[in-house]
N, C-alpha and C positions, 0 to 999 in steps of 0.2 A: 563595444560589442562583446569583448572578452568578459567584462564585468557582468553584463546581462546574461551571457551564456553560462558563466559560472553560477550565477544566481539560479538559473533554471535547472542546470544539471545537479545542483546541490539539493534540490527538492526530491522527496520521495514520490513514487508513482501516484498515490492518492492525493498528495498535495498538488501535483501537476494537474491532475484531473479537476480538482477543486478550483485551481486558478483559472483553468480554461473555462470551466462552467461559469464562474463569477464574471469573467470578462465577456463571456457570451451574452449574459444578461445585460451588462453595461452596453454592449454593442446594439442591443435591442433599442436603446434610447437613440443611438445614432441612426438606426434604420427608421425609427418613427419620425425623426426630424427630416431626414432626407426623402423618405417616401411620401410623407404627408405634408410637411411644411414647405418644402421647396416648390412643388407643383403649384402651390397657391400663388406664387409670384407671377406666374403667367396667366392665371385665371381671374385674379382680382386686382383692384386698384391698389396703389401704394398704401393708402391709409388702412383699408381692410386687410390687405396682406400683412401689414406690420402687426396688427392685432392678432390675426390668426396664427402667425408664426410664433408670436410671443406665447400664446396659449399652448401651442404644441411643445415648445422648448421647456416651459415650466412643467408641463405634464410629463414629458420624457424624463426630466431630472427627478421628479417625484417617483416615477416608476422605477428608475435605476436605484434610488435609495431604498425603496420598499423591497425590491428584489434582493438587494444585498442583505438587509435585515432579515428577510424571510429565509434566505439561505443559511445565515448564521443560526437561526432558530431551528431549521431542519437538522443541523449538525449538533444541536444541543448546547450551543455556546451562549445563547441568550433566550429570554422569554419571548413568547409569541408577540409580535408587534401589532397588537390589536388596534391601538389608537391610530397607528400609521396606516393600517389597512382600511379603517373607517375613513380616515382623511383622504386616502387615495380614491376610494369609492365615491365619496361626496364630491371631491374635486373633479373627478372624471365626468360626472353628470353636469356639474356647474359649467365646466369648460365646454362640454358638448352643446349644451343649451345656449350658452353664450355665442358659440360659433354660428349656430343657426340664426340667432337673434341679430347678429351683426351683418347678415348677408345683404341687408338693404342699404348698406353704406359702401358699396363697391364702386360706385360711380357709373358712368354711362359707357356703352360700347364694350362692356366686359362681361364675364360670366361669374358674378359673385355667388350665385346659388350653387353652382357646381363646386366651387372652392369651399364654401361653408359646409356642404354635405360631406365632402371628402374629409375635412377635419372632424366633423361630427362622428362619422363612422370609424375613422382611424383611432380617435381618442378612446371611444368606447371599446373597440377591439383590443387595443394594447392595455387598457385598464383592466378588462376582464381577464386577459391572459396573465397579467402580473399578479392579480389578486389570487389566482389559483395556487401560487407558490406559498401563500400564507395559511392554507388549510390543508388538512390531510384527508378528510372524509370526502369520498368521491361524490356522495350525494350533495354535499355543500358546494363542491366545484360545479356540478351540473346545475344546481339551483342558481349559483352566481351567474353562470353563462346564460341560462334561460332568462333570468331576471334582467340582465343587461340588454339582451336582444329584445325582449318584450317591452322593456322601458324605452328602448330606442324608437320602436314603432308608436308607442302611446304618446311619447313626448313630441315626436315630430308632427303629428296630426294637428295639434293646436297651433303650431308654429307655421302652418301654411303648406305643409308637404302633402301632396295628393295621396289618396289611399293606396293605390298600387305602388307608388314610390316608397311609401312608408313600409309596406309589406316587404319589398325588396331590401330596404334598409335593415329590417329585422333579420332577414335571412343572412345577409352579408355579415352583420355583426355577430350572429350566432356562429357562422362557419369560420370566419377569421379569428374571432376570440377563442373558439374551440381549438383551432390549430395552434395558436400561441400557447394556450393553456396546456394542451397535450405535449407540446415541445418542452415547456418548462417542467412539467411533472416528470417526463421521461428523463430529462437531464438530472434532476434531483435523485430519481431512482437509480440511475446509472452511477452517480457519485456515491450513494449509499452502498451500492453493490461493490464498488471498488474498495471502499473502506472495510466492508465486511470480509472481503477476500484477503485483504492485508492482515486483518486481525486473525483470521483463520490460519494464515500462514505462520504468524507468530505463535499462535496457540499450538499448532502442530510441532513447532520447534521445542516449545516448553514441554509438551507431552513426551517427545522423544527423549529429552533429558530426564524427565521424571521416570520414564520406563527403564532407562539405563540405571538409574539409582535404585529402583525397585529390584532389578535383576541382580545388582551388586549386593543389595541387602539380603536377597534370598540366598545367594551363594554363601555369604558369610554366615547366615543362620544355619544353612545345611552343614557347613564345616564345623562351626563352633558349638551349635546347640547340643549335639550328642556328647561331645567331649567335655563341655562344661558341666553337663549333668553328671557324667561319670566322675569328674574331678570333685564335684560337691559331695557325692555319695562316699567316695573313697576318703576324702578329707574328714568327713564326719565319722567314718569308721575308724580312721587313724586316731582321732581325738578320744573316742571311747576306749580303744585299745591302750592308748597312752595313759589314760586315767587308771586303768587296771594294771599298768606296768607290764603289759604284754609285749614281747619282742616283735610280734607281727606288725606293730604300728610302724616300725621302720620300713618294712616291706611295702606297706600301703603308701607311705609317703614317697618312696622311690617310684612306685607305679604312677603316682600323681605327677611327679616330675617328668616322667617319660611321656605321659599324655600331654602335659603342657608344652613340652618341646615339639611333639608331633603336631600339636595345634598351631604352633608358631610357623612350622614349615608349610602347613596347609594354607594358612592365611597368606603367607608370602606368595605361594603359588597362585592363589586366587587374585591377589593384587597384581601380580606380574601378568596374568592372563587378561586382567581388566585393562592394564596399561598398554599391552601390546595391541597393535592394530594390523590386521592383515591387509596388505596393500591391494591385492586383487579385489577383496571385498569392498574396500573403501572406494576404489575406482568405479566399480559397478554401482555401489550405492550412491556416489556423487552424481553419476549420470542419471540414475532414476529419480533422485530427489530434485535435481535441477529441471529435468524434463517435466516433472509434475508441477513445478512452479512456473512453467511456460518459458523456460530458458533453454535455448538450444545448446546442447553439450556434446562435444566431440572428444572422445578419449582414444589416444593412440599409444601403442606400446604394450608390453606384457611383463608382468612382475614375476613370472615363473622362473625359478632358479636363483632368485636373489636371496642373500642371507637373511635370516629371520630378523636380526636387529636392524638391518637396513630397511626392510619392509615395514617394521614397526615405526621407525622414525619418519619415513616418508608417508606412511599411512596417516599419521597425525597431521602432516602438512596438508594432505588432501582433505582431511576432515575439517580442519580449521579454515582453510581457504574456501571450501564449499559453504560452510556456515556463514562466512562473511559475505560471500556473493549474494546469499539470500537476504541477509540482514541489511546490507548497505548498498547504496547506488541503485541503479535501475537497469540491470543487465538484461540483454536480450540474447547474448551469445557468450559461451565459455568454452575454452579449449584446454584440455589436459594432455600433456605429452610426457612420455617416459622413454628415456634412451640411455645407452651407455656410451660415454665419450671419453677416451683417453684414461681408462681405468676408473672412471667415476660414473655413478648413476645420477642422472640429471632429471629432475622433475620440474616441469613448467606448467603453471596454472595462470591463464590469462583470460580476462573478461572485458567486455565493453560496458558502457553506461556507468562508469565508476564515479563520475562527477568530481567534485573537489575533495571529497573525503576518502576517496579510494574505495576498494571493495574487497578484493580477494585477500588483501593484506590485513584488513581489519585495523584494530587500534594498536597502540604501542605495546600494551601488555600482551596481546596475542602474538605479536612478532617476537617479543622477548621470550615467551614460553616456547615457541617453536625453535628459536636459536639455542635455547638450553637443551632441548631434546636432541637436536642435531649435533650439538657439541659433544655429546656422549659418544657418538660414532664418528667424530672428527669431521662433521659435515658443516656446510655453510648455507646461509640463506640471504637472498637479495630480493628486495621488494620495492616497487615504485611505479609511478605512472608511466604509461607508454602511449604515444600518439595523442589524439585530441581528447579522448575520454576513456582510455583503456587503463588497466592496471595489471601488472605482471608480478608473479612470485616465482622465483627460481631457487630450488633447493638442490644441492649437490653433495653426494656422499661418496667418499673414495672406497674402492673395493680392494685396495692393496692390503694384503695380510689378512683378508677375511675369507673364510671358507664359503665357496659358492659352487653351484652346479656349473659345469663347463658350458652348458647351453645358455648361460646368462649372456654370453656375448651376442646372442641373437636378438637381444632386446633392442629394438630400434623405434624411432618415432615414425 
């Protein structure tokens, strides 16, 4: 069970939904055999029952194969199984007609007609419902259902079925086949929606990274654009003055040096501001992003009064952990706690649904990067699984020797 549980927890949410959908279609085959084939045993003789059950089993297996291929086609993994769809349609009618034709071999004292009609209707209904998976056009789905229903009525009349019974058979095939077709189409639509939502979440993460890069690029452009233009003009002026052996060339080059040094300081300030992370903003942002992704997030503690360097280091832990909760595992709940304990600020990020790959901790490179950032402020990082499917990241940064607001002692979880 542990291996099966690990296999299931290791899947992403779309993969889990796809697995559930695929096995639901396979379970339709079990339903067809149990709901149609087994009642035949009590209504027909052994010889007729054997033939009818064999027809149902073969048809159920063909439906399961067609459903699996059609699901792969709907996900874009293979071409449309046109030949298999035609084979299923033809086999469905052949099996249905054969079931009615065999009703005269049920023996005496039994009800072979009822058994044959049950197989006739059930095979047509399950065949029509499965064929709906292989087409996308609604008109084709409706045409298929109506064709099977009308075909059931038309075929049953020459085989000795009375007119009123043939009409009832037509309606039953239409309704039951329509129900199975609607169930199949809705399942595929739901699966496509789950994949689309997952792709949208990944796209949102990429857009957030791209937006941050653009912001950084704009800041650098604002800082360096004007200064570089001035440096270029003054350098050109210095060249002209030097060619004329004018002493003002030295003054222009000194000014170029001053502007270059000032630009270096401004670039360092921009990079430092880009690298620094405000802990309060990161906590609030993590709660909002996780809530938008459908993950319940509880944040406890207050970052007010903590030294700037401590906030920056822990802010990166929150940012990295939140990103990994979104990208890995299948979390439904995440808790973030901040507290001061024995002169240390302790940040704890814990989530469920981590599976075998973890979640909040991310990969090895992410943890290594966080440890490097925390090492600058003498901090430590611990990460690992907790409980059945949880993952916990604990970052601790000492406050000894750091300037902080006295109110920081009020930070609790």
